[in-house]
C-alpha positions in Angstrom: 171.5 62.5 72.8 172.9 61.0 69.5 170.8 61.6 66.3 170.5 58.8 63.9 171.4 59.6 60.3 168.5 60.2 57.8 168.3 61.7 54.2 167.5 65.3 54.4 166.0 67.4 52.0 167.7 70.9 52.3 165.2 72.6 49.8 162.3 72.0 52.1 161.3 74.7 54.6 163.1 74.6 57.9 159.8 73.9 59.9 159.8 70.8 57.5 163.2 69.8 57.9 162.9 70.2 61.9 159.7 68.2 61.9 161.2 65.5 60.1 164.5 65.3 62.0 162.6 65.5 65.4 160.1 63.0 64.5 162.7 60.4 63.4 164.6 60.7 66.5 161.6 60.6 68.6 160.4 57.3 67.0 163.7 55.8 66.6 164.2 56.1 70.5 166.9 58.6 70.6 165.1 60.6 73.0 164.1 58.7 76.4 160.3 58.1 76.7 158.9 60.6 79.1 162.0 62.8 78.6 161.8 66.6 78.5 162.5 68.3 75.2 164.4 71.5 76.0 164.4 74.1 73.1 168.1 75.2 73.9 169.3 71.8 73.8 167.4 70.9 70.6 168.8 74.3 69.0 172.2 73.3 69.6 171.7 70.0 68.6 170.1 70.2 65.2 171.0 73.8 64.5 167.5 75.2 63.9 166.4 78.5 65.6 163.3 78.2 68.2 160.5 78.9 65.8 160.8 76.1 63.4 161.4 73.7 66.5 158.4 75.1 68.2 156.1 74.2 65.3 157.7 71.1 64.7 157.1 69.9 68.5 153.4 71.2 68.3 152.9 69.0 65.3 154.4 66.2 67.0 152.0 66.8 69.8 149.0 66.8 67.3 150.4 63.0 66.4 150.5 62.0 70.1 154.2 61.2 70.3 155.0 64.4 72.2 153.1 65.9 75.0 152.6 69.6 75.5 152.4 71.4 78.8 152.0 75.1 78.9 154.2 75.6 82.2 156.6 72.5 81.6 157.2 72.6 77.7 157.5 69.6 75.6 158.2 66.0 76.7 158.5 62.7 74.6 155.1 60.6 75.3 155.9 57.8 77.7 155.4 54.3 76.6 152.5 52.7 78.3 150.2 49.5 77.9 147.1 52.1 77.4 148.7 53.8 74.4 150.1 50.6 72.8 146.8 49.1 73.0 145.3 52.2 71.4 147.6 52.3 68.6 146.7 48.6 68.1 143.1 49.1 68.3 143.4 51.9 65.6 145.5 49.7 63.5 143.2 47.0 63.5 140.4 49.3 62.5 142.2 51.2 59.8 145.0 48.9 58.2 142.9 46.0 57.9 140.3 47.7 56.1 143.0 49.6 54.0 144.1 46.2 52.8 140.7 45.1 52.0 140.2 48.1 49.9 143.9 47.7 48.4 143.0 44.3 47.2 139.9 45.2 45.7 141.5 48.2 43.8 145.1 47.1 43.4 146.4 46.6 39.7 149.4 44.8 38.3 151.9 47.8 39.1 150.5 47.4 42.8 151.2 43.7 43.0 154.8 44.4 41.6 155.3 47.0 44.2 154.6 44.5 46.9 157.0 41.7 45.5 159.6 44.2 45.4 159.3 45.5 48.8 159.1 42.1 50.1 162.3 41.0 48.1 164.3 44.1 49.7 162.9 42.9 53.1 163.9 39.6 52.9 167.3 40.5 51.6 167.9 42.7 54.6 166.7 40.0 57.1 168.8 37.4 55.4 171.9 39.3 56.7 170.6 39.5 60.2 171.6 37.0 62.8 169.5 34.8 64.8 170.3 36.4 68.0 167.9 39.1 69.8 169.0 42.4 68.5 167.9 46.2 68.3 166.2 46.8 65.1 168.6 48.8 62.8 167.7 51.6 60.3 167.7 49.6 57.2 165.4 46.9 58.4 163.0 49.6 59.8 162.9 51.4 56.4 162.2 48.2 54.2 159.8 46.8 56.7 157.9 50.0 56.7 158.1 50.0 52.9 156.6 46.7 52.7 153.7 47.3 55.0 152.9 50.4 53.1 153.2 48.8 49.9 150.3 46.4 51.0 148.0 49.4 51.6 149.0 51.7 48.7 146.1 50.8 46.5 143.7 51.7 48.9 141.2 54.3 47.4 141.3 56.6 50.5 144.2 59.0 50.7 143.4 59.8 54.3 143.1 56.1 55.5 146.6 55.6 53.9 147.9 58.4 55.7 146.6 57.6 59.0 147.6 53.9 58.7 151.2 55.3 57.9 151.2 57.4 60.8 150.0 54.6 63.2 152.6 52.4 62.0 155.3 55.0 62.7 153.7 55.5 66.2 154.2 51.6 66.6 157.5 51.8 65.9 158.7 53.2 69.4 157.1 50.1 70.7 158.6 47.6 68.2 162.1 49.0 68.9 161.5 48.9 72.9 160.4 45.3 72.4 163.4 44.6 70.2 165.9 46.0 72.9 164.3 43.6 75.6 163.7 40.7 73.4 164.9 37.6 74.9 164.4 35.3 71.8 164.7 36.1 68.1 161.6 36.8 66.0 161.7 36.1 62.5 159.2 37.9 60.6 160.0 37.0 57.2 157.6 33.9 57.0 154.9 36.0 58.5 155.4 38.7 55.9 155.6 36.1 53.1 152.2 34.7 54.0 150.4 38.1 54.1 152.1 38.7 50.6 151.1 35.6 49.3 147.3 35.8 50.5 147.2 39.4 49.3 148.6 38.6 45.6 146.1 35.6 45.5 143.3 38.3 46.3 142.3 36.2 49.1 140.8 39.1 51.2 139.7 37.1 54.3 143.0 35.2 54.7 145.1 38.2 54.0 143.2 40.4 56.6 143.2 37.7 59.2 146.9 37.2 58.7 147.6 41.1 59.1 145.4 41.3 62.1 147.5 38.3 63.9 150.8 40.1 62.9 149.5 43.6 64.3 148.4 41.9 67.4 151.7 39.8 67.8 153.6 43.4 67.8 151.3 44.1 70.8 151.8 41.0 72.5 155.7 41.2 72.3 155.8 44.7 73.2 153.3 44.0 76.4 155.8 41.5 77.5 158.8 43.6 77.2 156.7 46.6 79.0 155.7 44.2 81.8 159.6 42.8 82.1 160.8 46.5 82.3 158.3 47.3 85.0 159.5 44.4 87.2 
């Protein structure tokens, strides 16, 4: 078990620090899907006591990325076609409508945020090779920032928060798909088309492009899961 390096806020409560560290490592695939999360091992690994770790695990169970069992403790949620399709279904319901609301409410600062986020994403992608590869931390961070910038002007705080959570839950499938990818997938052109339609305030086109983008993630992950099951 090798944790990935993430920025830490040592001023945050221990429970919050434990939650952020565990959540990051579960979403990043540090822990094997379906694998048991043993408290004694987590204590040695992260240096937290059992109390903040238990609370962190309970919060992750509420998000659905960890499963709780009274007799067997906690396990990382398994990857499955059913879960993937449910995440996609919810993203299509929430993200597309959040983008619609964002376009209707966004101002110049919101537009500038999208352009800036896309520029950072494009710079990172320009350094990647054309070969299939595992997603790295830098790409994942700027990719997330771009998608959330599109929804940043949505008037509903809950909708933005739920969309961010679903995006993160889909990260496990994006990484699994990348590890089993047989051909490169260059997303820059997809992101640019979404950005351009959004900045033009073309609601129908931007929403259609985002829907297809989300569905393409599902299709790629489904193919990877299917190959892994053979």
